[in-house]
Every structure is written in C-alpha cells, then in structure tokens.
VOGU-3710 file (C-alpha; in Angstrom, 3 decimals, decimal comma):
1> mpaimivdds> 1,609/1,720/-11,338  1,403/-2,239/-10,164  4,765/-4,208/-9,255  5,665/-7,992/-11,115  8,970/-9,434/-9,677  10,794/-12,091/-11,953  12,456/-14,491/-10,043  14,321/-17,178/-12,221  18,182/-18,193/-12,121  17,914/-17,944/-16,470
11> svtrkvikkh> 17,957/-15,006/-17,454  16,681/-15,579/-21,188  13,405/-17,160/-18,697  13,719/-13,656/-17,658  13,693/-12,173/-20,630  10,480/-14,717/-21,954  8,731/-13,534/-19,220  9,382/-9,491/-19,493  8,066/-10,052/-23,238  5,249/-11,605/-22,689
21> iksgpyanvd> 4,051/-8,757/-19,826  5,482/-5,955/-22,084  3,375/-7,110/-25,240  0,065/-7,508/-23,171  -2,369/-6,188/-21,521  0,115/-5,309/-18,043  2,333/-3,472/-20,208  2,341/-0,535/-18,745  3,093/-2,516/-15,132  6,491/-2,421/-13,207
31> lleagdgeqa> 9,619/-5,458/-14,197  11,796/-6,199/-10,705  14,125/-8,449/-11,661  16,288/-11,794/-8,752  18,742/-14,612/-10,321  17,152/-16,474/-6,971  15,286/-17,137/-3,949  18,252/-15,669/-1,656  17,994/-11,805/-3,737  14,079/-11,747/-4,702
41> latyksgaki> 13,928/-12,297/-0,410  16,409/-9,364/-0,094  14,479/-6,930/-2,263  11,072/-7,753/-0,494  12,560/-7,880/3,100  13,763/-4,138/1,999  10,893/-2,336/1,166  10,250/-3,077/-2,351  6,972/-2,440/-3,741  5,921/-6,273/-5,190
51> dvvlsdwnmp> 2,668/-6,689/-6,546  2,952/-9,858/-7,754  6,211/-12,287/-7,554  6,439/-14,547/-10,351  8,981/-17,456/-9,182  10,678/-20,586/-10,470  10,582/-23,129/-8,954  14,755/-24,627/-9,446  16,982/-22,165/-8,587  20,681/-21,615/-6,644
61> kmnglefvrg> 21,255/-20,568/-2,684  17,494/-20,181/-2,014  15,204/-22,188/-4,462  11,761/-20,861/-5,261  9,572/-23,343/-2,074  12,254/-22,024/0,235  11,812/-18,211/-1,326  7,478/-18,237/-0,553  8,207/-19,944/2,590  10,097/-17,400/3,455
71> lrefestsgv> 8,275/-14,230/1,721  5,054/-15,938/4,058  7,416/-16,217/7,054  7,965/-12,124/6,688  4,255/-11,193/6,004  3,060/-13,064/9,013  5,514/-11,427/11,259  5,576/-7,331/9,950  2,484/-7,223/10,092  1,584/-6,622/6,312
81> eepvkiimit> -1,643/-5,850/5,157  -1,941/-6,977/1,596  0,210/-9,928/1,115  1,991/-10,560/-2,204  0,958/-12,821/-5,349  2,474/-15,647/-5,790  2,465/-17,353/-9,458  5,736/-20,474/-8,997  6,535/-20,955/-13,148  8,336/-24,512/-13,226
91> tegtidkvtq> 9,053/-27,880/-14,501  8,033/-29,391/-11,398  4,994/-30,209/-12,263  3,862/-33,675/-10,695  0,672/-33,399/-8,131  3,059/-33,698/-5,007  4,754/-29,869/-5,873  1,496/-28,016/-6,560  -0,020/-29,630/-3,481  3,104/-28,532/-1,863
101> amesgvneyi> 3,634/-24,742/-3,863  0,045/-24,142/-3,469  0,239/-25,144/1,098  3,832/-22,818/1,328  1,623/-19,827/-0,026  1,874/-19,495/-4,168  -1,435/-17,672/-5,327  -0,938/-20,131/-8,661  1,208/-21,892/-10,146  1,800/-23,087/-14,572
111> vkpftadtlt> 4,418/-25,564/-16,049  6,765/-24,308/-18,334  6,790/-23,979/-21,189  3,929/-21,127/-21,664  2,357/-19,265/-23,878  1,822/-15,030/-23,877  -1,782/-16,129/-22,860  -2,279/-18,182/-20,345  0,518/-15,979/-18,578  -1,657/-12,818/-19,129
121> ktlkkvlplr> -5,091/-15,379/-17,632  -2,531/-16,661/-14,658  -1,782/-13,062/-13,385  -5,126/-11,409/-14,642  -6,874/-13,870/-11,657  -4,376/-11,991/-8,578  -4,094/-8,913/-10,484  -7,085/-7,528/-11,820  -6,687/-4,461/-14,683  -8,373/-1,408/-13,891
131> v> -10,154/0,333/-17,087
//
C-alpha cells in the first residue's frame, strides 16, 4: 500500500488534503501527517515507508524548503534507492520560488488554493495508479 505524508502546520489544511485524497482514486493509500518540516524529517529518518510527500513551504521550526533540502541530503548520504517524490503545496507562487523548490528536489508544485482535481492529477504524475 503506497504511503503519502502531508506536511503542513495548519491542521485544517491537512484535513482538506486528506479529504481530497480519500474521496478520489487514492482513497486506499496510507496517510501520515507532520506539523512542520522538522517532524516530517524525523519521521522519514526513522524508517517510515513514504512514497510521496505533500509539503507546505511556510512552516515554523523548519520550513518546507529546508525540509526538502534536508530530506534530499539524507537520501544522498544514506544510499536510498528510490527517492521519495515531493509535491510542494503552497501559497508561494512566484517563478523564483517555484524554481528554487524544483532545484532543491521538489518533483511537482501546486499553488494554493487548489482543487481536488488538481491534487489528483499531480499525484498521478508521481504515483501512478495501478489497475
């Protein structure tokens, strides 16, 4: 069973994302949550099986960009065979921010507000559905 981790300091946003996921074709995935990048990185480093991360940018303790960089650094020094796919979901929509995120290792980028359809289409790019 694939696993998706939702990383956002807003519990409301995490609930909205969970609702979108559970009401679509990814209803059977395992969902994990983290309230900031620090917690998410600790979860990943603990060995949790995660296929896709959906991360906000603006969070306390460790923001989304710092989290992405830390995760990618951990993967490169730990010999991870299959890097986790990362989708940044944020209000940061300028080309500079998108470029910065992609250069840091983000696979896809969604600007808030977003629809369930946008989330599903983006998830399909990084986590194809198995029929």
